[in-house]
Structure formats: C-alpha cells, structure tokens
C-alpha positions in Angstrom: 94.6 -36.9 148.7 95.0 -40.5 150.3 95.1 -40.9 154.1 99.0 -41.6 154.2 99.6 -37.9 152.7 96.7 -36.2 155.3 99.2 -33.9 157.7 100.2 -35.8 160.9 98.8 -39.2 159.8 101.8 -41.0 160.3 101.0 -44.0 162.5 97.5 -43.7 162.5 94.5 -45.8 161.9 91.9 -44.8 159.9 88.2 -45.3 160.5 85.4 -44.8 157.8 82.0 -43.8 159.0 78.5 -43.6 157.6 78.1 -42.5 153.4 80.1 -39.5 153.9 83.4 -39.1 152.7 85.0 -37.9 155.4 87.8 -39.8 157.1 88.6 -39.5 160.8 92.3 -40.2 162.3 92.6 -41.6 165.5 96.4 -41.7 167.5 95.7 -45.3 168.2 99.3 -47.1 167.6 99.3 -49.5 164.8 102.0 -52.5 165.4 103.2 -54.6 163.0 102.4 -58.3 162.8 104.7 -60.1 165.6 106.5 -63.1 164.6 105.6 -66.1 166.2 108.2 -68.8 167.2 107.2 -71.8 165.8 108.8 -74.7 168.0 111.1 -77.5 166.1 111.1 -81.0 166.4 115.0 -82.8 166.4 115.3 -86.5 166.3 117.8 -87.3 169.0 119.8 -90.6 169.1 121.9 -92.1 171.9 124.7 -94.7 171.7 126.2 -97.4 173.8 126.4 -96.3 177.5 124.0 -93.4 177.0 121.2 -95.8 175.7 121.9 -97.6 178.7 121.5 -94.8 181.0 118.4 -93.5 179.3 116.7 -97.1 178.4 115.9 -95.9 175.0 118.2 -95.7 172.0 116.2 -92.2 170.3 113.4 -89.8 171.3 112.1 -86.7 169.0 112.4 -83.2 171.3 110.6 -80.1 170.5 112.8 -76.8 171.0 112.2 -73.5 170.4 113.2 -71.8 166.9 116.6 -70.9 167.2 117.9 -73.5 169.5 121.4 -74.7 169.7 123.1 -78.1 170.7 123.7 -76.3 174.0 119.9 -75.4 174.0 119.0 -79.2 173.5 121.3 -80.8 176.3 120.2 -78.2 178.9 116.5 -79.0 177.7 117.3 -82.9 178.4 119.3 -83.0 181.6 116.3 -80.4 183.1 114.2 -83.7 182.4 115.6 -85.1 185.7 116.6 -88.8 186.1 117.8 -90.4 184.0 118.4 -87.6 181.8 120.6 -85.4 184.3 123.4 -88.5 184.1 123.9 -86.6 180.7 127.1 -84.5 180.6 127.3 -81.0 180.5 128.8 -80.9 177.5 128.8 -84.3 176.0 130.2 -84.8 172.2 127.4 -84.4 170.0 127.3 -85.1 165.7 124.5 -82.9 164.1 123.5 -84.7 160.7 126.6 -87.2 161.2 128.8 -84.2 161.8 130.5 -83.2 165.2 129.0 -80.2 166.3 129.9 -77.2 168.9 127.3 -76.2 171.5 126.6 -73.1 169.7 125.7 -74.6 166.7 121.7 -73.7 165.9 119.6 -76.5 165.1 116.7 -76.9 162.6 113.2 -78.6 162.0 114.4 -82.7 161.8 117.7 -82.5 162.5 119.3 -85.8 163.6 121.3 -85.1 166.6 123.7 -88.0 167.8 125.0 -88.0 171.6 128.4 -89.9 171.5 129.6 -91.3 174.7 133.2 -91.4 175.5 135.0 -94.3 173.9 137.4 -96.5 176.1 139.8 -99.7 175.4 142.8 -100.7 174.2 
C-alpha cells in the first residue's frame, strides 16, 4: 500500500522514522507552492508637452505582473510633481498601437504617452 492509498491519508504529510517500515501520518496541511508575482519593466516614452512637463523623454517603470495601462498611469501620477501633471486618462500607445486603459502590459512593452495636438 502506498501512502496515498492509506485510509484517511488525503491531505496528509508522511513522516518516516528510524529503520522500521512504519509510516506515521500527520494532519499537517500540505499547501501547494504559491505563485509569486514577478515585477515587469516597461519602457515609457513621453512626447512634446509631456516631455517638457516631466523633463525627460523616457523612463523605465516597474509594475506588478498583470498591470494595465491604467495601473501605469496611476503609478506615475502617484509619484507626485511633476508626474501628477499627467492627465488621469491620457492617450497612450503600447508597442506603437493606441491602447485602452484596461489593456494589460507585458515585460519589455514600449508605452508612449501622446499629448493632445493643437494647431491649424
């Protein structure tokens, strides 16, 4: 009989002792390994008035795995001045394609903040 076949062995951990062949079951819960969230890094670009506002054309931003465009905007605005000058819902492109706030980001994505355009 194997340990998993023993009556009442579901969810139990086995402990082997000494040289005998007896197996003692404990009711210690056995938990599956936890999935750890690995941060992702996105390359963030700022153009025109956003570049002037922030004083930089690009930065790397680390976010939690599964983060969205909206999470990136929130992370940047939460840094305070001058990042809080970014609008709450700016036009954004991910990998050169316009993106909605709920779009998920992946490691290495290029995220461009595109300011409003005026002129005639």
